[in-house]
C-alpha positions as CSV (number, residue, x, y, z in Angstrom):
1,M,0.1,0.0,-0.3
2,S,1.5,3.5,-1.1
3,E,2.4,5.5,1.8
4,R,0.1,9.0,2.0
5,R,1.8,12.6,2.8
6,V,-0.3,14.9,4.6
7,D,-1.4,16.2,1.0
8,G,-2.3,13.0,-0.3
9,S,0.6,12.7,-2.4
10,A,1.3,8.7,-2.8
11,G,5.0,9.4,-4.2
12,D,8.1,10.5,-3.0
13,A,7.5,14.1,-4.1
14,D,5.6,16.0,-1.8
15,Y,3.0,18.2,-4.3
16,G,1.6,19.6,-1.4
17,T,5.0,21.9,-1.2
18,I,5.5,22.2,-5.1
19,G,2.5,21.5,-6.7
20,T,1.5,25.0,-6.1
21,G,1.8,26.7,-9.3
22,Y,2.2,23.4,-11.5
23,T,-0.6,24.4,-14.1
24,D,1.2,27.7,-15.0
25,Y,4.2,25.8,-16.5
26,R,2.6,22.4,-17.3
27,K,-0.2,22.6,-20.1
28,P,-0.6,19.7,-22.1
29,D,1.2,20.0,-25.7
30,Q,-1.3,19.5,-28.3
31,R,0.9,17.7,-30.2
32,I,1.8,14.9,-27.6
33,A,-1.6,14.7,-26.7
34,A,-2.6,13.3,-30.5
35,L,0.2,10.8,-29.9
36,L,-2.0,9.5,-26.7
37,S,-4.9,10.0,-28.2
38,E,-3.7,7.6,-31.5
39,A,-2.5,5.2,-29.0
40,L,-6.3,5.1,-27.0
41,D,-7.4,3.9,-30.4
42,G,-11.1,5.7,-30.0
43,A,-11.7,4.7,-26.5
44,R,-14.8,6.3,-25.5
45,T,-14.1,5.6,-21.4
46,V,-10.5,6.3,-20.5
47,V,-9.6,5.6,-16.6
48,N,-6.4,8.7,-15.8
49,V,-4.4,7.5,-13.3
50,G,-2.1,9.7,-11.3
51,A,-4.1,12.8,-13.4
52,G,-2.4,15.9,-11.7
53,A,-4.6,19.0,-12.9
54,G,-6.1,17.0,-15.6
55,S,-3.3,17.6,-18.5
56,Y,-4.0,15.5,-21.3
57,E,-7.5,14.4,-20.7
58,S,-8.7,15.7,-23.8
59,V,-7.8,12.8,-25.6
60,A,-11.5,11.2,-25.1
61,P,-14.7,11.8,-25.1
62,E,-15.2,10.2,-21.1
63,V,-12.3,10.5,-19.1
64,T,-12.7,9.3,-14.8
65,A,-9.0,10.8,-13.5
66,V,-7.8,9.7,-10.6
67,E,-5.4,11.5,-8.1
68,P,-4.2,11.3,-4.4
69,S,-2.4,15.0,-4.3
70,A,-5.3,17.1,-2.5
71,S,-3.2,20.3,-4.4
72,M,-3.1,18.5,-7.7
73,R,-7.1,18.1,-7.5
74,A,-8.0,21.6,-6.1
75,Q,-5.8,22.9,-9.7
76,R,-7.9,21.1,-11.7
77,P,-9.9,23.2,-14.3
78,A,-13.8,24.2,-13.2
79,H,-14.8,22.4,-17.1
80,L,-13.3,19.1,-15.6
81,P,-14.9,16.9,-13.5
82,P,-13.4,16.2,-9.7
83,A,-10.7,13.6,-9.9
84,V,-11.0,10.3,-7.6
85,D,-9.0,10.6,-4.3
86,A,-7.4,7.2,-4.7
87,V,-3.5,5.7,-5.9
88,A,-2.5,3.7,-8.9
89,E,-1.9,0.3,-6.6
90,N,-5.5,0.0,-5.4
91,L,-8.1,1.6,-8.2
92,P,-11.7,1.5,-6.7
93,F,-12.8,0.3,-10.2
94,R,-14.8,-3.2,-11.3
95,D,-12.4,-5.2,-13.6
96,D,-13.1,-4.2,-17.3
97,E,-15.0,-1.2,-16.1
98,F,-13.4,1.3,-19.1
99,D,-12.5,0.8,-22.5
100,A,-8.6,2.2,-21.8
101,A,-6.3,3.5,-19.4
102,M,-3.8,6.3,-19.3
103,T,-1.2,7.8,-17.2
104,T,1.3,10.7,-18.0
105,F,4.4,11.5,-16.4
106,S,3.1,9.6,-13.4
107,V,4.4,6.3,-13.2
108,H,7.9,7.4,-11.3
109,Q,5.9,8.7,-8.4
110,W,4.0,5.5,-7.9
111,S,5.5,3.4,-4.9
112,D,4.8,0.1,-6.5
113,L,5.2,0.0,-9.9
114,K,3.9,-3.2,-11.2
115,A,0.9,-3.1,-9.0
116,G,-0.1,-0.3,-10.6
117,L,0.6,-1.3,-14.0
118,I,-1.8,-4.8,-12.7
119,E,-4.5,-2.6,-11.7
120,M,-4.6,-0.4,-15.1
121,R,-4.6,-3.2,-16.9
122,R,-7.3,-5.1,-14.7
123,V,-9.5,-2.0,-15.1
124,A,-9.2,-1.6,-18.9
125,R,-10.7,-3.9,-21.4
126,G,-8.7,-2.3,-24.2
127,P,-5.2,-0.3,-24.5
128,V,-3.1,0.9,-21.7
129,A,-0.8,3.9,-22.3
130,V,1.9,5.6,-20.5
131,L,3.5,8.2,-21.1
132,T,6.9,8.4,-19.6
133,C,10.7,8.9,-19.8
134,D,13.3,6.7,-21.0
135,P,16.1,6.4,-17.7
136,A,18.8,5.1,-20.3
137,L,18.6,8.1,-22.4
138,V,17.6,11.2,-19.4
139,R,21.5,12.1,-18.7
140,D,21.7,12.6,-22.5
141,F,20.7,16.0,-22.5
142,W,22.6,19.5,-22.1
143,L,21.2,20.2,-18.7
144,Y,23.4,17.2,-17.0
145,E,26.7,19.5,-17.6
146,Y,24.9,22.3,-15.2
147,A,22.3,20.0,-13.1
148,P,23.6,16.8,-12.7
149,L,22.3,15.8,-9.5
150,V,18.4,16.5,-10.7
151,L,19.1,14.5,-13.7
152,D,20.7,11.4,-11.9
153,T,17.1,11.9,-9.7
154,E,15.2,11.6,-12.7
155,A,17.8,8.5,-14.3
156,R,16.7,6.8,-10.7
157,R,13.3,7.6,-10.4
158,Y,12.1,7.1,-13.8
159,P,11.3,3.1,-14.2
160,A,13.4,1.2,-16.9
161,I,10.9,0.4,-20.0
162,Q,11.7,-3.3,-19.9
163,D,10.2,-3.1,-16.3
164,I,6.9,-1.3,-17.5
165,T,6.3,-3.5,-20.5
166,E,6.7,-6.7,-18.7
167,A,4.2,-6.0,-16.0
168,L,1.8,-5.1,-18.2
169,G,2.2,-8.0,-20.8
170,G,0.2,-8.4,-23.3
171,R,1.4,-7.2,-27.1
172,T,3.3,-3.4,-26.3
173,T,4.7,-0.9,-28.5
174,V,7.2,1.7,-27.3
175,R,7.2,5.1,-29.5
176,P,9.9,7.7,-29.4
177,V,8.1,11.1,-28.9
178,P,9.4,14.0,-30.4
179,I,9.6,17.2,-28.3
180,P,9.1,20.2,-30.3
181,A,10.5,23.4,-29.4
182,D,7.9,25.3,-28.6
183,C,6.5,22.6,-26.3
184,T,3.7,24.0,-23.3
185,D,4.3,20.7,-21.0
186,G,7.3,22.4,-19.1
187,F,9.2,18.9,-18.2
188,N,13.1,19.3,-18.3
189,E,13.3,18.5,-21.9
190,A,10.9,20.8,-23.0
191,Y,13.3,23.8,-22.4
192,Y,16.1,22.2,-24.8
193,A,16.1,25.1,-27.1
194,R,14.8,27.4,-24.7
195,P,17.4,27.5,-21.7
196,E,16.3,30.7,-20.1
197,R,13.1,29.7,-19.4
198,L,15.0,27.2,-16.7
199,L,16.2,30.4,-15.0
200,D,12.4,30.7,-13.6
201,P,12.2,29.2,-10.2
202,G,8.3,28.8,-11.3
203,A,9.5,26.2,-14.2
204,R,11.9,24.5,-12.0
205,Q,9.5,23.7,-9.3
206,A,7.0,22.5,-11.8
207,C,10.1,19.4,-12.4
208,S,9.8,17.2,-9.3
209,A,13.5,16.5,-10.0
210,W,14.8,19.8,-8.8
211,S,12.9,19.2,-5.7
212,F,15.6,16.6,-4.5
213,V,18.1,18.8,-5.0
214,E,18.9,21.0,-1.8
215,P,17.8,24.6,-2.6
216,A,21.5,25.9,-2.3
217,V,22.7,23.3,-5.0
218,S,19.7,24.4,-7.0
219,E,20.7,28.1,-6.7
220,Q,24.4,27.1,-8.1
221,Y,23.4,25.0,-10.9
222,T,21.0,28.0,-11.7
223,E,23.8,30.2,-11.5
224,L,26.0,28.4,-13.4
225,L,23.8,28.1,-16.6
226,R,22.5,32.2,-15.8
227,R,26.5,32.8,-16.3
228,D,26.8,30.8,-19.5
229,L,24.1,32.2,-21.3
230,A,25.3,35.8,-20.8
231,S,28.7,34.8,-21.8
232,G,27.5,32.9,-24.9
233,A,29.3,30.4,-23.8
234,W,25.9,27.8,-24.1
235,D,25.2,28.6,-27.5
236,A,28.7,28.1,-28.4
237,R,28.3,24.6,-27.5
238,H,24.3,24.1,-27.6
239,G,23.0,26.9,-30.1
240,D,21.8,25.2,-32.6
241,L,19.1,23.4,-30.8
242,R,17.6,26.7,-30.7
243,R,17.2,25.8,-34.8
244,R,15.9,22.2,-34.3
245,P,12.1,22.3,-34.7
246,Y,12.1,18.8,-32.0
247,L,14.5,16.6,-29.6
248,H,14.2,13.5,-30.1
249,G,15.2,12.9,-26.2
250,S,14.0,10.6,-23.4
251,L,10.5,10.7,-23.8
252,V,8.4,7.9,-24.8
253,L,4.7,6.4,-25.4
254,I,4.2,2.6,-24.3
255,R,1.0,1.3,-25.5
256,A,-0.1,-2.3,-24.4
257,L,-2.7,-4.5,-25.9
258,P,-4.6,-7.8,-23.8
259,A,-2.9,-10.6,-25.0
């Protein structure tokens, strides 16, 4: 059973502390949403596990959201229905209750990955879609030069892709997701061509891995990036990224169909 914080957060990050202002920076990107919609294959009823503030719920006509954090539930827009207060490892639904199940940027928060994925498979008749990052690729990003402990944290927290596919079983595919240069969903790699955005404390706070680094260390990392941007050193090494329309980074979409 997941350990619940005062806020209700079930993972290792406390969204009661870091979740404030999350929706200002983590807005669903419609190009990523289109890939999710395709993976759900026209499902009408979908359960969104670890739904947060409701990102990507436009991908299906009828979505039931599950979110343990009170802070995140409170940030859901008024046009979305309230989220069910529950954790992935113990979904309060019948077997095969939904056409499909989805989760985005959430599996690394779960205390028991396998149990949560088995629950998603249990309640979904059709596809299960998981948007996550491949930990083997997380450090292959320029931010590792500036904030190594942040990306070490991400690489440690994100589960191996093989662990996800094995737990889901059935017929699985793993699709790399191109990250657009103007991506509206502000995870770290979304700023690959806009490094200045990571000087904003709110942008960093919206990426939970930053919360695992001591504030003084985070400020050192930020100051190093600020200095290199001012001097042109960042552009000398990585300026070509500003002209790339997409980054092929660590973001992947896993789709599993029943056996």
